[in-house]
N, C-alpha and C positions, 0 to 999 in steps of 0.2 A: 504493500500500500504506500501511498505518497506520504509526505511529511505530516507531522502532527499539526503544523500551521494550516495546511490545506484542510485537514479534518475539522479544525476549529472554525475555519471560514465557512465550511459547508453547514455546520450546525448554527452558526450566526445567521446565515441566509434562511435556514429553516425557521429560526426564531422570528425573523422579520416577516416571513410568510405567515406564521401563526398569529402575528400581531394584528392581522386583519379580522381575527375572530375573537371578539371580546364579549363579555357579558352585556355590555351596553349595546353593542350592535355588531353586525357582520357587514363589513364595508370593503369593497375592492379598492386597493390602493394602486397608484401608478408606480412604475419603475421597480416592480418586484419580479425578480427573475422567474421565467417560466410560468407566470401567473395565468396567462391565457390557457395554458395546458392544464393547470392544476386547481385554480380557484373554484370553479363551478363544481368540479368533481369532488373536491373535499367538502364543499357545502352539502353535496348529496350524501357523502359518507356520514356526515354528522346526523342527517335525517335518518339514515338506515340504522345507525347506532342507537338512536332514540327508539326506533320501532322494535329493535331487537331486544332491548332491555329497558323496562319501564322505570328502573332506578336512574337511568341515564337521561335525565331531563336535559333540554337544551341548555338551561342555565348551568347545570353541573358540568356538562361537556365543555361549554365555553369558559367556565371558571378554570378548568384544568388546562385548556389550551392557552388561556391568557397567562396563567401562572408560568407555563413553560416558555412562552414568548418573552416574559420578563427575565427568566433565568438564563436563556440562551443569548447572552450578549458577549462580546469579545472580552470585556473586562472580567465578567463572572467566570467564563470558561478558562481564561488564562490564570486567574487567581486560584481557581480550583486545582488546575493541573500543576501549578507551581508548587503546591503543597506535597507533591508526590514525585518520585523518580520514575519517569516513564521512558524506558529505553528498550523496546522490545525487538529483539533481533530475529526471533523465530515465532512469527504470529501463529496462534493456535485457533482452533474452532471452539467457541464457548457456547454451550446450550443455555438458554434461559427458559424456565417454566414460569409463566406469568400468572398472577392472580387476576381476578376480574371484578373486584369489589367496587372500585371507582375507576372512572375513565382514565386510560393511559397510565395505569398504576405501575406497569413494568418499564416505563420509558427511561427511568434513571439507569437501570441495569443495561438497557439497550444502548444508551448513550455512552455509558462507561466502557462497554466492550469495544465499541467502534472507535471511540476517541483514543483508546489505548493502542489501537492498531491491529486488534484481533478481528477475526470474522465471527459472525453471530448466526446461531441456529435458534429460531424462536418458536416455542410452542405456546400459543395464546390460550387464554380462557375463552370458552364459547360465549361468555357474557360480554367480552370486550375484544372483538376481533376485526373491527372495521376501520378503525382510525389509523393504527400504526402501519399496516402494510402500504397504505396510500402515502403516508409521510415518508416511508422508506423509499418509495419510487421517486419522490421529490429529491431526497438526498442523493440518489443515484444519478439524477439529472444534473444536480449542481456540482457533484464531485464524482467523476467517472471511476475513480479508484474504489468506490464502494460497490461497484457492479460485480456480481459474483461472490460478494462477501456478506450478503444479507440473505438468509433463507428462512422462510416460514414453513412450518410443517404441522399437519394434524395427525401424522402417524407417530409410531413409537420413535423416540429419539435414538438415533444411531450415529456412529462415526463422529464423535466429539471428544475434546480433550479435557474439558472442565465444565462445571455446571453451576448455575445460580438458580435456585428453585424456591418459590414462595407458595405457601399453602397454609392450611389449618394445622392445628397440633396433630390431628390424625394423619393427614397426608404427609406431614413432615416425617413421621415415623417410617412411612413407606419410602419417601425420598432418601432418608438416611440409609436404609437398607439397599435400595436400588442403585444409588450413586456412590456406595461406600468405597469403590476402587478408583474414583476420580477426585481430583481437587474440587472442593465444593463449598458453596455458601448455601445453607438451608435456613430459610426464614419461617418462623412459626407465627401463630396469632399473637398480636399485641394490641393493647389498648392504651389510651391516654387518660390521665387523671388531672384534676385540679384540686389545689389545697387552698381553703379559705381560712382567713383569720378573723372574719367578722367585720373587718374594716373596709371591705370592698365597696367602691362607689357604684352608683347605678351605671356609670359609663363602663367600668370594669366588667360588670355582669352582662351588659349589652354586647360588649366585645366577645365575651365568653360564649354568647349565643352563636357566634360564627364558628367557634371551635366545636360546639355541640352539634349544630344542625347542618353544616356544610356537608354535601354528599349524603344527606339524611343520617349522618353519624356512622356511615359504613366504613370509613377509612381508619387505618391504625393510628392516625394522628387526631382522630375525633375523640373528644372528651366523653367518656362513658361513665365516669365515676367521680364523685366529689367527696373530699374529706372536710368535715366542718367541726368547729369547736362545739362543745356541749352547750345546749341552750340556743343554738343558732336559729334565727328567724327566717324560715324559708320563703316568707313573703318577698323578701328582698331578691332572692334568687328568681322566683317566678316573675317579679316585675322586670328583671333584666331580660329574661327569656321571651317576654311578650313581643319583642320586636320581630320575632319569627313566627307569630301566630298563624300566618297564611300558609304555613307548611301543611296544615291539615287539609287544605284544598287539593293536595295531591292524593289521588284515589288509593294508590298502593300504600302510601304512608298511613292514610286514614284507616285502611283495612287492618294494618298491623297494630295500630293504636287500639282499635276496637277489640281485636282478638286478644292482645296481651292484657288489656284491661279486664276482659271477661275471665281470663285464666286466673289473674290475681284475685279478683273478687270471689271466684268460686273456691279458691284456696284459702280464703279469709285472711289474705295478707293485708297488713296496714299499708296504705299508700296514699300519697297526696298527688293530686293532678289538677291541671288547669284547662282541660279541653283539648290540648294538643301534646302534652308531655306529662309523663308520670314520674314520680320519684319514689324509690323503694329502698329501705334499709337492707343492705346486702353486702357480704364480704367479697363477692366476686368482682372481677374487673370488667368482664364482658357483659354488658347489659343488652337486652333485646331492643329492637327499634322502638322509638317513641318513649323510651325509659332511660332514666339516669339512676344509677345506684348511688347511695351515700353511706358514709360511715362516720361516726363521731370519733374524735380523738381527744385524749386528755392532755398530752404534752407533745411539743414539736420534736423533741429528741427521739422519743419512742416511734413517732411516725416516720421520721427520717430513716431510722434503722429498718423499719418494716419495708419502706419503699426501696431501700437499698437491697434488702434480701430478695425482693420480688422484681429486681431490675430486668430480668429476662422476659417479664410479662408486660413491661411498660415501655411505651414509645416516647411519650412526652409528659412532662410534669409542668402544669401551668400554675404559677404562683407569683407572689411579689415578696422579695426579700426573705425567701425561705430556703432556697438551695442555690448552689453555684451555677448549675446548668439548667435552671428553670427557664420556661418560655413565658413571655408576656401574654397577658390576656388578649385573645383575638389573633394570635400569631401562629397557631399550630399548623395552619394550612398554607403557610408561606415559607417552606423550608429553603435553605440555601443548598447549592449543589454539594457542599461538603457536610451537610447534615444527613449522614448515612442512616438508612433503615437498620435497626438493631445495633447501631454504633459500629458496624463492621465496615472498614474502609475498603470499598469495592475496588478502587484503583490500585491500592496496595496489593490486594489479592491477585488482581489481573497482571500486575507487573512481575509476579513471582511464579506463575504457572509454567 
């Protein structure tokens, strides 16, 4: 493959192309390479992706595309790459098994493999199979060295040198067995949590609503659980969440809300709800759709120890002045290129295979 600079340039061009698709509007811009070939076609793929998976609303797809267009800038890519030694003399074929919980969820792995200089063999989830192959074609047009180095398959994975696979805790066990003889990164289920101290402003909690409801809470960076001090007034929490009340107008979300509420009521669980979100006291991290789990804590030190012990289950911790690597309210869905899933440096892994 050509130099890393050429590969960076190709992804910058892709970022510029994606910049035409934002939550605010879809607008064809002038002076974008190969736009006549690709703009209308990609618009059509967005429509098909929506029809194929009703969790992939236009707003969620566009949010994902807009996030990637902001990440794929020359400065961002160069800063990310400068943190790693990438000097690959013998390019390998890296297989990626992608999840399908949110739009383009496997794109970071795809980008990492290609920018490193390896070739990629992608097995997509059936829930999210329309957007990436089209964007891969765009990349091949702007950078011919990618041609022949990007393969998508629906068959059993064969003839590859290393693998990055993402799935549930159950599929991860299967992956660990199946890929045990290859260099691998295997990702399991994770959730994100928020820690309250009771001094959160209404603005903090409104921002947290983004962390809770973006992608309907289906992402690993979505907050599914909150820790609150004893005696916490949940009215403040619900007031903050109210900015997202229209989410109940989505039929699939509403069905899940009704179903989970019925299950809880029949089980005689204590729960608080506001017409579009339930909260339930529960020690688990992974809450069903339309539900947030909460747990009380007595002191911060014990909570820090617990969260540290469970770090393999947690993607992000949202808080203020609680932990060194905490994330600000409203920021979980805006990761940087160097914010790796599971904290595993993909570029470092790819430089050593």
